[in-house]
C-alpha positions as CSV (number, residue, x, y, z in Angstrom):
1,X,165.9,164.3,-12.1
2,X,164.6,167.7,-12.8
3,X,166.8,170.8,-12.5
4,X,165.6,173.6,-10.3
5,X,166.2,177.2,-11.2
6,X,166.6,180.2,-9.1
7,X,164.3,183.2,-9.8
8,X,165.7,185.5,-12.5
9,X,166.6,189.2,-12.4
10,X,163.2,190.2,-13.7
11,X,161.5,188.5,-10.7
12,X,163.6,190.4,-8.3
13,X,163.1,193.7,-10.1
14,X,159.3,193.2,-9.9
15,X,159.5,192.3,-6.2
16,X,161.6,195.4,-5.5
17,X,159.1,197.6,-7.5
18,X,156.2,196.2,-5.5
19,X,157.9,196.8,-2.2
20,X,158.9,200.4,-3.1
21,X,155.3,201.1,-4.2
22,X,153.9,199.7,-1.0
23,X,156.3,201.7,1.1
24,X,155.5,204.9,-0.8
25,X,151.8,204.2,-0.4
26,X,151.9,203.6,3.3
27,X,154.3,206.6,3.8
28,X,151.7,208.9,2.1
29,X,148.8,207.5,4.2
30,X,150.8,208.1,7.4
31,X,151.7,211.6,6.3
32,X,148.0,212.4,5.5
33,X,147.1,211.3,9.0
34,X,149.7,213.7,10.5
35,X,152.2,210.9,11.5
36,X,155.8,210.7,10.3
37,X,156.1,208.9,7.0
38,X,159.3,207.1,8.1
39,X,157.2,205.3,10.8
40,X,155.7,203.2,8.0
41,X,159.0,201.3,7.4
42,X,159.7,200.3,11.0
43,X,158.3,196.9,11.8
44,X,155.8,196.6,14.7
45,X,156.0,200.4,15.3
46,X,154.2,200.9,12.0
47,X,151.4,198.7,13.2
48,X,151.2,200.7,16.4
49,X,151.0,203.9,14.4
50,X,148.5,202.4,12.0
51,X,146.3,201.4,15.0
52,X,146.5,205.0,16.3
53,X,145.5,206.3,12.9
54,X,142.6,203.9,13.0
55,X,141.5,205.3,16.3
56,X,142.5,202.2,18.3
57,X,144.9,202.0,21.3
58,X,148.5,201.1,20.4
59,X,148.6,198.3,22.9
60,X,146.3,196.3,20.6
61,X,149.5,195.4,18.7
62,X,149.9,192.7,21.3
63,X,146.6,191.1,20.1
64,X,148.1,190.6,16.7
65,X,150.2,187.8,18.3
66,X,147.1,185.8,19.3
67,X,145.8,183.4,16.5
68,X,142.3,184.2,15.2
69,X,142.1,187.3,17.4
70,X,144.6,188.9,15.1
71,X,142.2,188.5,12.2
72,X,139.4,190.2,14.2
73,X,141.7,193.0,15.3
74,X,142.9,193.5,11.7
75,X,139.3,193.8,10.5
76,X,138.4,196.3,13.2
77,X,141.5,198.4,12.6
78,X,140.8,198.4,8.8
79,X,137.3,199.6,9.4
80,X,138.6,202.3,11.7
81,X,141.2,203.4,9.1
82,X,138.5,203.7,6.4
83,X,136.1,205.5,8.6
84,X,138.8,208.0,9.8
85,X,139.5,208.8,6.2
86,X,135.8,209.5,5.5
87,X,135.2,206.2,3.7
88,X,132.5,203.6,4.3
89,X,132.4,200.0,5.2
90,X,132.5,199.0,1.5
91,X,135.8,200.8,1.1
92,X,137.1,199.0,4.2
93,X,136.2,195.7,2.7
94,X,138.1,196.8,-0.5
95,X,141.1,197.6,1.7
96,X,140.9,194.1,3.2
97,X,140.5,192.2,-0.1
98,X,142.2,194.4,-2.6
99,X,144.6,196.5,-0.6
100,X,146.9,196.9,-3.6
101,X,144.2,198.9,-5.3
102,X,142.4,200.6,-2.3
103,X,145.5,201.7,-0.4
104,X,146.8,203.9,-3.3
105,X,143.3,205.4,-3.6
106,X,143.5,206.2,0.1
107,X,147.0,207.6,-0.2
108,X,146.8,209.7,-3.4
109,X,143.0,210.3,-3.6
110,X,141.1,213.1,-2.1
111,X,140.4,211.4,1.2
112,X,141.1,213.6,4.2
113,X,142.0,212.3,7.7
114,X,139.1,213.1,10.0
115,X,139.6,211.2,13.3
116,X,136.2,210.0,14.6
117,X,135.4,210.4,18.3
118,X,135.5,207.2,20.2
């Protein structure tokens, strides 16, 4: 029988570093959009605020609980997020596929929040 090992300390340190980095990134994106940074760490509320930043109604958070519809809503919200920061559809695709690279660019880059009229 093969022994099973628990993850070591290095694994947990890396996990913690990734979590802290993601929180800092989202905090900065929220602040750039004029929203409180602390909102990025509150589950569900952060999705409502992110939808508002994307120019979508907050009640759309309910649509995230419907299978398949949630994927469509996430794509629409990501497109809105990119466009409201003056970025194009290509950047939105980057946010969807390589968020760990494109979110920090959005947070600490020169992008300015410019809400688009609906």
